[in-house]
C-alpha positions in Angstrom: -6.4 18.9 -24.2 -5.4 21.9 -22.2 -1.6 22.4 -22.2 -0.1 23.1 -18.7 1.0 26.6 -18.0 4.5 27.4 -16.8 5.0 28.1 -13.0 5.6 31.8 -12.2 9.1 30.8 -10.9 9.9 28.6 -13.9 13.4 30.0 -14.5 14.4 29.6 -10.8 12.7 26.2 -10.7 14.7 24.9 -13.7 17.9 26.2 -12.2 17.3 24.3 -9.0 16.3 21.2 -10.8 19.5 21.2 -12.9 21.6 21.9 -9.7 20.6 18.4 -8.6 22.4 16.9 -11.6 19.9 14.0 -11.7 18.3 14.3 -15.2 19.3 11.4 -17.5 21.0 9.5 -14.7 20.7 5.7 -14.3 18.3 3.7 -12.2 18.8 3.8 -8.4 17.4 1.2 -6.1 16.3 3.7 -3.5 13.9 5.5 -5.9 12.7 2.2 -7.4 11.9 0.8 -4.0 9.7 3.9 -3.2 7.7 3.4 -6.4 7.3 -0.3 -5.6 5.8 0.6 -2.2 3.5 3.3 -3.8 1.9 0.9 -6.3 1.6 -1.7 -3.6 -0.1 0.6 -1.1 -2.3 2.3 -3.8 -3.0 -0.9 -5.7 -2.2 0.6 -9.1 -0.4 -0.9 -12.1 1.8 2.2 -12.8 3.8 4.7 -10.7 6.8 7.0 -11.1 9.1 9.6 -9.8 8.7 12.2 -12.5 10.8 15.4 -13.0 9.6 18.2 -15.2 12.4 19.6 -17.5 12.0 22.6 -19.8 10.2 20.6 -22.6 9.9 17.1 -21.3 8.8 14.9 -18.4 11.6 12.5 -17.4 11.2 9.5 -15.1 13.8 8.8 -12.5 12.0 5.7 -11.5 9.0 4.0 -13.1 6.8 0.9 -12.9 4.4 -0.1 -15.7 5.5 2.8 -18.0 7.5 2.0 -21.1 9.0 5.3 -22.1 11.7 7.0 -20.1 10.3 10.5 -21.0 7.3 12.2 -22.6 6.6 15.7 -23.9 5.9 18.2 -21.1 2.7 19.4 -22.8 1.2 16.0 -22.4 2.4 15.4 -18.8 -0.2 15.3 -16.0 2.7 16.0 -13.7 3.3 19.4 -15.5 -0.2 20.4 -14.2 0.5 19.0 -10.7 3.6 21.2 -10.1 1.4 24.4 -10.6 0.1 23.9 -7.1 3.1 22.7 -5.0 1.1 22.6 -1.7 -1.5 20.1 -2.9 -1.7 16.7 -4.5 -3.4 16.5 -7.9 -6.0 13.8 -8.2 -7.8 13.0 -11.5 -10.4 10.3 -10.8 -11.4 9.9 -14.4 -9.4 11.6 -17.2 -12.3 11.2 -19.6 -14.3 13.7 -17.4 -11.5 16.3 -17.2 -11.2 18.9 -20.0 -7.5 19.1 -19.4 -6.8 15.5 -20.2 -9.7 13.8 -22.0 -8.1 14.1 -25.5 -4.5 13.8 -24.2 -2.5 11.2 -26.3 -1.6 9.5 -23.0 -5.3 9.1 -22.4 -6.5 8.2 -25.9 -3.5 6.0 -26.6 -0.9 4.0 -24.7 -0.7 3.9 -21.6 -4.5 4.7 -21.6 -4.5 6.8 -18.4 -7.8 7.1 -16.6 -6.7 7.7 -13.0 -3.8 9.9 -11.8 -2.7 11.0 -8.4 0.6 13.0 -8.1 2.1 14.6 -5.0 4.7 17.4 -5.9 8.4 16.8 -5.2 9.7 19.8 -3.5 13.3 21.1 -3.4 14.6 22.2 0.0 14.1 25.8 -1.2 10.4 25.1 -2.1 10.4 24.8 -5.9 8.3 21.9 -7.4 10.7 19.8 -9.4 8.2 17.1 -10.4 5.8 14.6 -8.7 5.6 11.2 -7.1 2.6 9.7 -8.8 0.5 6.6 -9.2 -1.6 5.8 -12.4 -4.3 3.4 -13.4 -6.1 2.5 -16.6 -9.4 2.4 -14.8 -11.2 5.4 -13.1 -11.0 5.2 -9.3 -10.1 7.1 -6.2 -7.7 6.8 -3.3 -8.6 6.0 0.3 -7.4 8.6 2.9 -4.6 6.3 4.1 -3.4 5.8 0.5 -3.3 9.6 0.0 -1.3 10.0 3.2 1.1 7.3 2.1 1.6 8.8 -1.3 2.4 12.2 0.2 4.8 10.6 2.6 6.5 8.8 -0.3 6.8 12.1 -2.1 8.5 13.6 0.9 10.8 10.6 1.0 11.7 11.0 -2.7 12.4 14.7 -2.1 14.7 13.7 0.8 16.5 11.3 -1.5 17.1 14.1 -4.1 18.4 16.4 -1.4 20.7 13.6 -0.1 22.2 13.2 -3.5 22.8 16.9 -3.8 24.3 17.1 -0.3 26.5 14.1 -1.1 28.0 15.8 -4.1 28.6 19.1 -2.3 30.2 17.2 0.6 32.6 15.5 -1.8 34.1 19.0 -2.4 35.0 19.2 1.2 36.9 16.0 1.9 39.2 17.7 4.3 36.2 18.0 6.6 35.8 14.3 6.5 34.3 13.9 10.0 31.5 16.4 9.3 30.9 14.8 5.9 30.4 11.4 7.4 28.2 12.7 10.2 25.9 14.4 7.7 25.7 11.3 5.5 24.9 9.1 8.5 22.2 11.6 9.7 20.5 11.5 6.3 20.9 7.7 6.0 19.4 7.2 9.4 16.4 9.4 8.6 15.8 7.6 5.3 16.1 4.2 6.8 13.6 5.1 9.5 11.1 6.6 7.0 11.5 3.5 4.8 10.8 1.2 7.7 7.7 3.2 8.5 6.5 3.0 4.9 7.2 -0.7 4.6 5.1 -1.2 7.8 2.2 0.7 6.2 2.4 -1.6 3.2 2.0 -4.7 5.5 -0.6 -3.4 8.0 -4.4 -2.7 7.8 -4.8 0.9 8.9 -8.1 0.4 10.7 -7.3 -2.6 12.9 -3.6 -2.6 13.1 -3.5 -6.3 12.0 -1.5 -7.6 9.1 -3.1 -7.1 5.7 -3.9 -9.6 3.1 -0.6 -9.2 1.3 1.5 -9.7 4.4 -0.6 -12.7 5.4 0.0 -14.3 2.0 3.8 -14.1 2.5 3.5 -15.6 6.0 1.3 -18.4 4.6 3.8 -19.3 1.9 6.5 -19.6 4.4 4.4 -21.8 6.7 3.3 -24.1 3.9 6.9 -24.5 2.9 7.8 -25.5 6.5 4.8 -27.8 6.7 5.8 -29.6 3.5 9.4 -29.9 4.6 9.0 -31.2 8.2 5.4 -32.1 8.6 4.4 -29.2 10.9 0.6 -29.3 11.2 -1.0 -26.3 9.6 -4.6 -25.1 9.4 -6.2 -21.9 8.0 -9.3 -20.4 9.5 -11.5 -17.8 7.8 -13.7 -15.7 10.0 -16.7 -13.6 8.8 -18.7 -11.3 11.0 -22.4 -12.3 10.5 -24.8 -9.7 9.1 -22.1 -7.0 9.2 -23.8 -5.0 6.5 -26.8 -4.5 8.8 -24.5 -3.0 11.5 -23.3 -0.4 9.0 -26.8 0.2 7.5 -28.6 0.6 10.9 -25.9 2.0 13.2 -23.5 3.7 10.7 -20.0 3.1 9.6 -18.4 4.5 12.7 -20.1 1.8 14.7 -19.1 -0.8 12.1 -15.5 0.3 12.5 -15.8 -0.1 16.3 -17.0 -3.6 15.8 -14.2 -4.4 13.5 -11.6 -3.1 15.9 -13.1 -5.1 18.8 -13.1 -8.3 16.9 -9.5 -7.6 15.8 -8.5 -7.0 19.4 -10.1 -10.3 20.4 -8.2 -12.2 17.6 -5.0 -10.5 18.6 -5.4 -11.2 22.3 -6.3 -14.9 21.9 -4.1 -15.9 18.9 -1.0 -13.7 18.7 1.0 -16.3 20.5 -0.5 -19.4 18.8 -1.0 -18.2 15.2 -0.8 -15.3 12.8 -3.9 -13.2 12.1 -4.8 -10.7 9.4 -7.7 -8.7 8.1 -8.5 -10.3 4.8 -10.9 -7.7 3.6 -14.1 -6.0 4.7 -15.5 -8.0 7.6 -13.4 -11.1 6.9 -10.3 -12.2 8.9 -8.0 -15.0 8.4 -6.0 -17.0 10.9 -2.9 -19.2 10.4 -2.8 -22.0 13.0 0.3 -24.2 13.3 -1.3 -26.9 15.4 -3.1 -30.2 15.0 -6.5 -30.2 13.2 -8.5 -31.0 16.3 -6.9 -28.3 18.4 -7.4 -25.8 15.6 -11.1 -26.7 15.5 -11.4 -26.2 19.3 -9.6 -22.8 18.9 -12.1 -21.7 16.3 -15.0 -22.7 18.6 -13.5 -20.8 21.4 -13.0 -17.8 19.2 -16.6 -17.9 18.0 -17.8 -17.9 21.6 -15.4 -15.0 22.4 -16.8 -12.9 19.6 -20.4 -13.6 20.6 -19.5 -12.5 24.2 -17.9 -9.2 23.3 -19.4 -6.3 25.4 -20.4 -4.1 22.4 -24.0 -3.4 23.2 -24.8 -5.2 19.9 -25.5 -8.9 19.1 -22.4 -9.8 17.1 -21.6 -13.3 16.0 -19.2 -14.9 13.5 -19.1 -17.8 11.1 -15.8 -19.7 10.8 -14.4 -22.1 8.2 -11.3 -24.1 9.0 -9.3 -26.0 6.4 -6.3 -28.3 6.9 -3.2 -28.1 4.8 -2.6 -31.1 2.5 0.7 -32.2 1.0 1.1 -30.6 -2.4 -1.4 -27.8 -1.6 -1.2 -24.4 -3.3 -2.2 -21.3 -1.3 -5.1 -20.9 -3.7 -6.4 -24.4 -3.0 -6.0 -24.1 0.8 -7.8 -20.7 0.8 -10.6 -22.1 -1.5 -11.3 -25.0 1.0 -11.3 -22.6 4.0 -13.6 -20.2 2.1 -16.0 -23.1 1.1 -16.1 -24.2 4.8 -16.9 -20.7 5.8 -19.8 -20.5 3.4 -21.0 -23.9 4.6 -21.1 -22.4 8.1 -23.1 -19.4 6.9 -25.5 -21.5 4.9 -25.9 -23.7 8.0 -27.3 -20.9 10.0 -24.2 -18.8 10.9 -22.6 -18.4 14.3 -20.9 -21.8 13.8 -17.7 -23.5 12.8 -17.2 -25.8 9.9 -13.9 -27.6 9.7 -12.6 -29.7 6.8 -9.5 -31.8 6.3 
């Protein structure tokens, strides 16, 4: 293990950190929410807002991490603050001389992957990091890196808001200015939180809802169907031979096909059902309509995809499954998935619907 060096501005950095008066304070929902968004977007079991004190790493917010602090010499974040302008990414700690025999790697919590974006004070000092952690080696997609950096900026803004709030309390006679400043910061934080929440629900390539957001919508629709008998069907759509498109024409062309199919789904079904990118070349459609009408909609969609003016022969296989009383989401998805694979085994470019 290679112990982290101290930043050249260590004395000034510690003075700024302590001026925030945040060390050893209690949980705050705003910080907890940001970590929740981070682990959701990056799909990791652990994440934290970490502050680097003189001899320790202390967590203002954490998910999946038992201890409230660890020795600074063992902290990945203590390495990350040495380069405040860049995010530190360790894809596999076993392959990194700085960390391979670190107690946090060889023992609990068994860190293999780490990504930490420095938390910067308004004056530029690195106070700690906003990080996500996994027990398996991996990497982040570009949109996940951008989201983590945005969350780090948001956490830094929260720190500054706390500091400004305390300073403003010393000037209560200037109440109007005090309230305007707080409202300004609050508005900016709410706007940024709304943007981050939208990222957590949206597929970055197509702009459709992602799998997580669709699951929430499906749960609500199934509850309504059980309560009042609203007809409900789920359609799963798979672009036929999509791997060949990527292999022969390149991933840029594959992305163009995915966006075109997404636009067709959005154009034809936004008003009649909810659509999401389920993963890869698969899409899923929630149809609150009778079974026969949903089957016709699926056939119409299959024909629409086949007619897209892409310069390539693109078709899709579709499986439709009807909601049954007492269904779980897993059971409904399983029937739709089985219907989809029946369509693919039956020659593709077709619809199979099951009640």
